[in-house]
N, C-alpha and C positions, 0 to 999 in steps of 0.2 A: 561612845567608843565600841566598836565591834569586838567580839570575843573570838575571832578567827585564830586558829592555831595551825601552823604549817604552810605548805606550798612555797612559792617563790619568796626569796628574801625581798624585803622592802628597803627603801633608803633609810640608813641609820647614820646619825652624826659620827664623824671620825672620832675614834677612841683615843685616849692618851696613854699609850703603853709603849713597851720596847719593841713592838712589832713581831711579826711572824718569824720564828727561827727555822731555818731550813736545815735539813740533816747534814748536808755538805754543800759547799759552794756549787752553784749550777747556773742554769739559764731560766729566766721567766718567759714563758710562751703564752700564746693566746688561749689555749685550752689543753685539757688532757690529751685530746686527739693530736694536737700539734706537738705535745711533748713526746708522744710515742713516735710520731712521724719523724721528729728530729733525731731521736735515737736511731731509727732505722736508716736515716740518711747517712749516719756515721757507721753503718754496718753494711757496706755495699755487697758483701759476699753472702748475705743472708738469703737462703732459698726456701726454708720451711721453718715454721714456728709452731710450738706446742703451747696452747692456751688452756686455762681452766674452763670446764664445761659450764660453770656457773659464772656468767659475766655479762656485761652490757655490750650491746651491738656497737656502741661507739668505740670500744676497745678493739674490735675487729676491723673497723673501717680503714685505719691507716695501713694495716697489713694488706688488705685487698688492694688499696691504691698503689702500694709498692710492688704488687705482683708476687707477694710471698704466699706460698701455700700454708694453710692453717690446719692443724690437727688439734685434738682436745684430750686432756686427761680428766678423769671423772672427779667432780666435786659434788658430794651428796650430803643429805641430812640423815644420820644414823645415830640417834640419841646424841647428837652433836654434829658439828661440821667436820667432814672427813674428805681429805684430798688423797687420791691414789696416783702415784707416778711410778709405773712399773716398766713401761716401754717408752722410748723416745722417738720412735718412728723416723729415724734419720733427721730429726729436727736439729738445726744448729742454733736455734733460739728457743728459750723457754721463758714464758711470761708467768710470773708468780703474782698473785693478788692477795693482799691483806683485806680482811673483811670487818667493817663496821667499827674499828677501833678496839677490837678484842684480840687477844693473843692467838695467832694462827701459826703454829710452828712449821717451818719449812723442813721437808725431809732432807736427809743427807744426799747432796748432789755432787759429792767429791769426784766420783767416777765420770759423771757427765761433764763437769768442768775440766777434768783432766784430759778428756778427749776433744777439747776445743769448744764445748758448748758454752753459750753466752746466756746469762740470766738477767732479764729485765724485771725489776720489781715495781709493781704499781703500789705506791704508798699513799694513794689518795685517802684511804680510810684510816691509815695509821699516822697521818701527818702530824697530829698534835699529841701522839703517844710518847711516852718516855723512851720506848724502844721502837724507832720508826722503821728500821729495815734490818735485813739479815746479812751477816758477814759474807755469805757466799755470792751475793749479787754483784753484778758488774755495772748496771745502770739503774737509775731511779726515775720514775715518772709519776706525775700527780696532776689532778685537777684541783685547783684552789677555790673555784667558785662554789664547790660543794659545801664549804665551811663559812663563807663570808659574803656580805652584800656588795659584790663587785660585778662589774659588767662582764669581765672575762678574766681568765688567769689559769696558767698551767706552769708546771715546774719539771725540769729534767736535769739530770746530772750524771757524770761518769764517775764511778768510785775511784778509779785510777786514771790519771791523765785528764785530758780536756776533750770537749766536744768540738770537732773541727767545723762542723756545719751547724749553725744556729739560726733561728728566725730573726729577721731584722725589720720586716715591713710592719708598719702600724695598721691596726684594724680600720675598717671603713668607718668614717665619722658618722654616717647615717645609722649604722648599727649601734654605735656607742650612745648616740643621742636618744635613739628609740628605747634602748634598754634602760638608760638612766631615767627617762621620762616615765616609763612603766613602774620603776621602783619608787619614784617620788609620788606617783599617783596612788600606788598601793598604800604608802605611808599615810597619805591624806585620807584614804578610805578607812583605814584602821582607826583614825581619829574621829571622823565625822559620820562614818557608816553610809555614805552616799553611794547607793547601788549603781548609779549612772557611771561613777568613776570605775567601779569594778568591771562593768560591761565594756569599758574602754581599755583598761590595762591588761585584761586577760588575753585578748588577741595580740596585743603588743608583745607580751612575753612569748606567746606561741610563735609569732613571726621571728622574733629575735633568736629563739632557740633553733628554729629551722635554718635561719641564715648561718648561725654558728656551726651547725652540723655539716653544712655544705661548703663553707668558705673558710676553713680553719688553716689551710695549708700555708706554711712558711711565715705565719704571723706571730708577732711578739705581743706581750701584754701592753695595755695602754697605760700612760703615765698616771692617770687618776686612780686606777685600780692598784697600781704598784705603790702609790703614795698611801692609799688606805691600808694596805697590808703592812706598811712600815710603821704604823702607829697603833695597831690593835693591842689590846691588853690580853696576851695569850694565856697568861696564868689565870686571870679571872675567868676567861672563857672555859678553860679546862675545868676549873672548880665548879662552875655552873653546870656544865654538861655532866660531870660525874655525879653531882648532887641530884640532878634531875633523873638520871638513869637509875640511881639507887632508890629513888622514890617510886619509880615504875616497877622495879623488881620487888620492893617491899609490898606494894599494893596489889601486885598481880601474881605473886609466886604460886598461889594455890588455884589460879584461874586459867593461866595460859602456859604453854611450853616456850621457853626461851631458846634461841639458837645457841647461845653461849651461857655457861654458868657465870654468876656475878664475879667470882674470883678471877675470871679471865679478862675482866674489863680493864682497859687502860684509859684512853680518852675516847668516849663513844661518839661516832658520827650520828648513828641512830641506835635504838634498841630493837633488834630484830626478834620477832616472835614467829612461831610456827603453828599454823592452823590448817591442816590438810583438807578439812571439809567446810569450815565456816569463814575462811579468809575473806572472800569477796563480800559475803553478807555483813561481816563485821566492818569492813572498810566502808560499805554503803551507809551503815549506821553512824559511823564516825563522821562521815561527810555530812550527813543530815544534821549533825551537831556542830558543824563548822570546824571539824578537826580533820586535817588533810594529811593522811599518812601515805607515803609512797610505797610502791612495790619495787623491790630490787630482785630481778629486773623483768620487764617484758621479755619473752623469749627472743633471743637474737635471730637474725636472718641467716642461720647457719645450721648445719647438721650436728647439733650437740644436744646433750640431755642432762638434766639435773632435776631431782624431785623438788628442789627449792623454788623453781619458777612458779609453781602452782600452790605453794603453801606459805611463803614468807610474806610478812608485813612489817614495815619499818615504823616504829613508834618515834615520834618527835621528842627530842630531849635537848635541843640546842640553846644557845645563850640568849635567845630572845624571850625565853619563857621562865615563869616563876614557879614556886612551890604549888600555888593554887592552880596553875595551869596543868601541872602533872596530876594533881588530885582530880581534876576534872576529867582528864583522859582515863584515869583509873576507874572513876565512877561510871563513865559511859560504857567501857569495856565490860566491867563486872555486871552491870545491869543487863547488858545484852546477852552475855554468855551464861550468867547464873540465873537469869530470869527474875 
């Protein structure tokens, strides 16, 4: 059995639980991009949006397609994550993003809302948190596949009222079959260590992700992914993620800088650490030890700036992994950084 940690989810048997609980009733879409697109279709008067300068390019793409101008408010690391919203630049939409499943307080936007401003909150990272969204928000969006081994999945909802325009078309069967085949092949590789399987499923994942990025418009979630989400043991997953994150904090407190203090943790998607000088070298060392930690995010194709793009590394803590796996991550990081 291979000792690989991280990277794409592999196929996992359906759990027996009460399923994923959504913050409010909404619509299940193909992806997070589709969720944002759906909300924008319900806001036909939107002309300009203000987004966080620390974000994924996939969050920007639906705004580009809708012909909406985009500006940015600064999100930086200054002994912690700081978001500044001082000017709204005539934007009638503001996108707020929660980060990594840690508490990120939203500033008081009463005046902005009072002048007709609309707040869309991306709750992807806080989806399993006890406090998912802020009371000032008007719409919620999320990518579900960041949390679970599903082919696709997004969520969107209106805090008040209903979404009049929702996605209804099913995804392409070829995409679904290819993504599931890649997940099943990875599961087999993790059991038998057959490198030939890995050489086959890696390009399948890459091709599936490329197709998803370009073909998300007006699509709904597929029935198999929806069924899987309806049976997960959410409380068990929360418990494992919190335990794993606490182990990383305990083992690395005197070795790395964390983006958030432990007391701000709710239910972590990842454990983000800050390494302004050694991030890429550490990531290379982790990869050499079959530990695949992502960067959030590659700099988007937009004129925005944050010092987090070049310094953040996301440590794996999800429900696939054990206490021993967390200890292994700690050992590799400490050995590299402490010599």
